[in-house]
Chimera marker file (.cmm) of the C-alpha trace (Angstrom):
<marker_set name="trace">
<marker id="1" x="24.153" y="20.125" z="6.347" r="1" g="1" b="0" radius="0.5"/>
<marker id="2" x="25.381" y="19.964" z="9.970" r="1" g="1" b="0" radius="0.5"/>
<marker id="3" x="25.060" y="17.107" z="12.449" r="1" g="1" b="0" radius="0.5"/>
<marker id="4" x="22.065" y="17.640" z="14.818" r="1" g="1" b="0" radius="0.5"/>
<marker id="5" x="24.104" y="16.275" z="17.738" r="1" g="1" b="0" radius="0.5"/>
<marker id="6" x="27.430" y="18.084" z="17.550" r="1" g="1" b="0" radius="0.5"/>
<marker id="7" x="27.084" y="20.598" z="14.686" r="1" g="1" b="0" radius="0.5"/>
<marker id="8" x="29.985" y="19.199" z="12.588" r="1" g="1" b="0" radius="0.5"/>
<marker id="9" x="29.615" y="18.654" z="8.836" r="1" g="1" b="0" radius="0.5"/>
<marker id="10" x="27.767" y="15.435" z="7.982" r="1" g="1" b="0" radius="0.5"/>
<marker id="11" x="29.312" y="12.374" z="6.379" r="1" g="1" b="0" radius="0.5"/>
<marker id="12" x="27.312" y="10.642" z="3.632" r="1" g="1" b="0" radius="0.5"/>
<marker id="13" x="27.705" y="7.238" z="5.269" r="1" g="1" b="0" radius="0.5"/>
<marker id="14" x="26.093" y="8.458" z="8.550" r="1" g="1" b="0" radius="0.5"/>
<marker id="15" x="23.840" y="11.188" z="7.238" r="1" g="1" b="0" radius="0.5"/>
<marker id="16" x="22.257" y="13.190" z="8.843" r="1" g="1" b="0" radius="0.5"/>
<marker id="17" x="25.013" y="12.643" z="11.410" r="1" g="1" b="0" radius="0.5"/>
<marker id="18" x="28.739" y="13.139" z="11.224" r="1" g="1" b="0" radius="0.5"/>
<marker id="19" x="29.713" y="9.789" z="12.730" r="1" g="1" b="0" radius="0.5"/>
<marker id="20" x="28.485" y="6.530" z="14.128" r="1" g="1" b="0" radius="0.5"/>
<marker id="21" x="29.022" y="7.984" z="17.586" r="1" g="1" b="0" radius="0.5"/>
<marker id="22" x="26.552" y="10.845" z="17.014" r="1" g="1" b="0" radius="0.5"/>
<marker id="23" x="24.038" y="8.425" z="15.378" r="1" g="1" b="0" radius="0.5"/>
<marker id="24" x="24.309" y="6.167" z="18.422" r="1" g="1" b="0" radius="0.5"/>
<marker id="25" x="23.838" y="9.136" z="20.804" r="1" g="1" b="0" radius="0.5"/>
<marker id="26" x="20.633" y="10.051" z="18.920" r="1" g="1" b="0" radius="0.5"/>
<marker id="27" x="19.371" y="6.459" z="19.024" r="1" g="1" b="0" radius="0.5"/>
<marker id="28" x="20.041" y="6.326" z="22.779" r="1" g="1" b="0" radius="0.5"/>
<marker id="29" x="17.992" y="9.483" z="23.311" r="1" g="1" b="0" radius="0.5"/>
<marker id="30" x="15.022" y="7.824" z="21.570" r="1" g="1" b="0" radius="0.5"/>
<marker id="31" x="15.415" y="4.601" z="23.478" r="1" g="1" b="0" radius="0.5"/>
<marker id="32" x="15.715" y="6.177" z="26.935" r="1" g="1" b="0" radius="0.5"/>
<marker id="33" x="12.762" y="8.516" z="26.417" r="1" g="1" b="0" radius="0.5"/>
<marker id="34" x="14.645" y="11.818" z="26.069" r="1" g="1" b="0" radius="0.5"/>
<marker id="35" x="12.797" y="12.325" z="22.776" r="1" g="1" b="0" radius="0.5"/>
<marker id="36" x="9.101" y="11.823" z="22.602" r="1" g="1" b="0" radius="0.5"/>
<marker id="37" x="6.448" y="12.308" z="19.928" r="1" g="1" b="0" radius="0.5"/>
<marker id="38" x="3.404" y="14.057" z="21.414" r="1" g="1" b="0" radius="0.5"/>
<marker id="39" x="0.026" y="12.406" z="21.004" r="1" g="1" b="0" radius="0.5"/>
<marker id="40" x="-2.661" y="14.178" z="19.019" r="1" g="1" b="0" radius="0.5"/>
<marker id="41" x="-5.380" y="13.137" z="21.416" r="1" g="1" b="0" radius="0.5"/>
<marker id="42" x="-5.831" y="12.896" z="25.131" r="1" g="1" b="0" radius="0.5"/>
<marker id="43" x="-7.091" y="9.612" z="26.391" r="1" g="1" b="0" radius="0.5"/>
<marker id="44" x="-7.521" y="7.929" z="29.714" r="1" g="1" b="0" radius="0.5"/>
<marker id="45" x="-5.874" y="4.498" z="29.551" r="1" g="1" b="0" radius="0.5"/>
<marker id="46" x="-8.225" y="3.135" z="32.189" r="1" g="1" b="0" radius="0.5"/>
<marker id="47" x="-11.180" y="3.632" z="29.866" r="1" g="1" b="0" radius="0.5"/>
<marker id="48" x="-9.588" y="1.605" z="27.088" r="1" g="1" b="0" radius="0.5"/>
<marker id="49" x="-10.459" y="-1.658" z="28.951" r="1" g="1" b="0" radius="0.5"/>
<marker id="50" x="-13.825" y="-2.888" z="27.788" r="1" g="1" b="0" radius="0.5"/>
<marker id="51" x="-16.480" y="-3.858" z="30.307" r="1" g="1" b="0" radius="0.5"/>
<marker id="52" x="-15.968" y="-7.334" z="31.695" r="1" g="1" b="0" radius="0.5"/>
<marker id="53" x="-12.323" y="-7.481" z="30.605" r="1" g="1" b="0" radius="0.5"/>
<marker id="54" x="-10.028" y="-8.087" z="33.500" r="1" g="1" b="0" radius="0.5"/>
<marker id="55" x="-6.366" y="-8.758" z="33.966" r="1" g="1" b="0" radius="0.5"/>
<marker id="56" x="-7.103" y="-12.538" z="34.434" r="1" g="1" b="0" radius="0.5"/>
<marker id="57" x="-9.000" y="-12.791" z="31.116" r="1" g="1" b="0" radius="0.5"/>
<marker id="58" x="-6.049" y="-11.506" z="29.070" r="1" g="1" b="0" radius="0.5"/>
<marker id="59" x="-3.752" y="-14.077" z="27.441" r="1" g="1" b="0" radius="0.5"/>
<marker id="60" x="-0.302" y="-14.377" z="28.975" r="1" g="1" b="0" radius="0.5"/>
<link id1="1" id2="2" r="1" g="1" b="0" radius="0.2"/>
<link id1="2" id2="3" r="1" g="1" b="0" radius="0.2"/>
<link id1="3" id2="4" r="1" g="1" b="0" radius="0.2"/>
<link id1="4" id2="5" r="1" g="1" b="0" radius="0.2"/>
<link id1="5" id2="6" r="1" g="1" b="0" radius="0.2"/>
<link id1="6" id2="7" r="1" g="1" b="0" radius="0.2"/>
<link id1="7" id2="8" r="1" g="1" b="0" radius="0.2"/>
<link id1="8" id2="9" r="1" g="1" b="0" radius="0.2"/>
<link id1="9" id2="10" r="1" g="1" b="0" radius="0.2"/>
<link id1="10" id2="11" r="1" g="1" b="0" radius="0.2"/>
<link id1="11" id2="12" r="1" g="1" b="0" radius="0.2"/>
<link id1="12" id2="13" r="1" g="1" b="0" radius="0.2"/>
<link id1="13" id2="14" r="1" g="1" b="0" radius="0.2"/>
<link id1="14" id2="15" r="1" g="1" b="0" radius="0.2"/>
<link id1="15" id2="16" r="1" g="1" b="0" radius="0.2"/>
<link id1="16" id2="17" r="1" g="1" b="0" radius="0.2"/>
<link id1="17" id2="18" r="1" g="1" b="0" radius="0.2"/>
<link id1="18" id2="19" r="1" g="1" b="0" radius="0.2"/>
<link id1="19" id2="20" r="1" g="1" b="0" radius="0.2"/>
<link id1="20" id2="21" r="1" g="1" b="0" radius="0.2"/>
<link id1="21" id2="22" r="1" g="1" b="0" radius="0.2"/>
<link id1="22" id2="23" r="1" g="1" b="0" radius="0.2"/>
<link id1="23" id2="24" r="1" g="1" b="0" radius="0.2"/>
<link id1="24" id2="25" r="1" g="1" b="0" radius="0.2"/>
<link id1="25" id2="26" r="1" g="1" b="0" radius="0.2"/>
<link id1="26" id2="27" r="1" g="1" b="0" radius="0.2"/>
<link id1="27" id2="28" r="1" g="1" b="0" radius="0.2"/>
<link id1="28" id2="29" r="1" g="1" b="0" radius="0.2"/>
<link id1="29" id2="30" r="1" g="1" b="0" radius="0.2"/>
<link id1="30" id2="31" r="1" g="1" b="0" radius="0.2"/>
<link id1="31" id2="32" r="1" g="1" b="0" radius="0.2"/>
<link id1="32" id2="33" r="1" g="1" b="0" radius="0.2"/>
<link id1="33" id2="34" r="1" g="1" b="0" radius="0.2"/>
<link id1="34" id2="35" r="1" g="1" b="0" radius="0.2"/>
<link id1="35" id2="36" r="1" g="1" b="0" radius="0.2"/>
<link id1="36" id2="37" r="1" g="1" b="0" radius="0.2"/>
<link id1="37" id2="38" r="1" g="1" b="0" radius="0.2"/>
<link id1="38" id2="39" r="1" g="1" b="0" radius="0.2"/>
<link id1="39" id2="40" r="1" g="1" b="0" radius="0.2"/>
<link id1="40" id2="41" r="1" g="1" b="0" radius="0.2"/>
<link id1="41" id2="42" r="1" g="1" b="0" radius="0.2"/>
<link id1="42" id2="43" r="1" g="1" b="0" radius="0.2"/>
<link id1="43" id2="44" r="1" g="1" b="0" radius="0.2"/>
<link id1="44" id2="45" r="1" g="1" b="0" radius="0.2"/>
<link id1="45" id2="46" r="1" g="1" b="0" radius="0.2"/>
<link id1="46" id2="47" r="1" g="1" b="0" radius="0.2"/>
<link id1="47" id2="48" r="1" g="1" b="0" radius="0.2"/>
<link id1="48" id2="49" r="1" g="1" b="0" radius="0.2"/>
<link id1="49" id2="50" r="1" g="1" b="0" radius="0.2"/>
<link id1="50" id2="51" r="1" g="1" b="0" radius="0.2"/>
<link id1="51" id2="52" r="1" g="1" b="0" radius="0.2"/>
<link id1="52" id2="53" r="1" g="1" b="0" radius="0.2"/>
<link id1="53" id2="54" r="1" g="1" b="0" radius="0.2"/>
<link id1="54" id2="55" r="1" g="1" b="0" radius="0.2"/>
<link id1="55" id2="56" r="1" g="1" b="0" radius="0.2"/>
<link id1="56" id2="57" r="1" g="1" b="0" radius="0.2"/>
<link id1="57" id2="58" r="1" g="1" b="0" radius="0.2"/>
<link id1="58" id2="59" r="1" g="1" b="0" radius="0.2"/>
<link id1="59" id2="60" r="1" g="1" b="0" radius="0.2"/>
</marker_set>
């Protein structure tokens, strides 16, 4: 199996990566939004607020 970041052979300790560096690079891509999981449905976030619910009525 090869590392999905650099293509080198994987190391059991860091599998599926070859090193901590490549594992950290992958994690950073998830955290900064480079990777994204697509939603199965389209929704309008404005319609998720129920009638009568306002920003003031939400707990802080």
